[in-house]
N, C-alpha and C positions, 0 to 999 in steps of 0.2 A: 540392539545390544543387550546382553544379559545384565540385569540389575546388580548382580553380585560383582560384576567387573567395572561398574560405573564409578568414577571418582566422585567424592563428595564436593559440594559447593562450599567455598570459604569466603567469608567477608573480610576485606582488607582495610586496615586503618593505618594511616601514615602520620607521623609527627614531623612537621616541617622544621627547618632550621631556626625559624623565628617564632615558632609557636610553642605553647605550653601544653596543648592537648592534641590527642590523636583525632584525625578526621576520617570519616568513612570515604574511601575513594573508589570502591568498586568491589567486584566479586570475581572469583576464578575457581576453576576445578583443579584439584591436585590430589595425589594419592595419600599424602600425610602432611603434617604441619611443617616439617622441614622443607618439603617440596613447595608448599604454599608460600612460605616466606621467600624462597629463592625466586619463584615465579613472580611474586608480588614486587620484589626488587627489580626484576627485569622489565616488568610491564609498567609499574607505577612510579618508579624513581629513575627514569632514564636521564633526566637532567640534573641528577644529584640534589634533588630538592628535599629529600627526607633524611632524618637522622635516626628514626626508629620505626619499626614495622610490627604491627600486631595482626595476627590472623585468628579468626574464630570460625569454627565450623557453623554454617548457617543453621543447622538443626539445633544448636545449643543456645540460640538467641531466643529469648522470650520477649514479647512485646505486648503492650496494652491493646485492647480492641478499640479501633477508631469509633465504632458505634457507641461506645460507652464513655466517650470523652467528656460529656457534660457531667456525668456522675463522678468520673475520675478526678476532674480538675475543679469542680464546683466548690469543694470544701475550702480551698485557698481564698476564695472571694470574701469570706466572712472574717478573715483575720487581718483587720485593718492595721494592726501594729506592724505588719510586715511591709507596709508601704508608708514611708516617712513623709506623707503628703501633709500631715497636720503640724509639722514642726515649723517654728518661725526661725528663719535664717537671717543672720546679719546682712546688711546691704553690701558689706565689703566682700562677701563671698560671691564670686562671679562664676566659678567653674564647677558647679555641682549639678 
């Protein structure tokens, strides 16, 4: 197949009826964003579980390099104030 005629790959995110965030549910090929949304609705919300659909062309997603995870996430380890492990909590507090 000629590369100029190939449809781009789209990543599909669905927000469920009881959720507050969109979750990645899969990928599909479509000619444009409107077609991607319609196809995502047909493929990923057959049981009416979604209330919102996002589609993003795969080529537009930037991701961190897994080989650099140590360097990327290491800086957070030295910020102890982000982890409330040194606070004294009253005994009455049971659900924290």
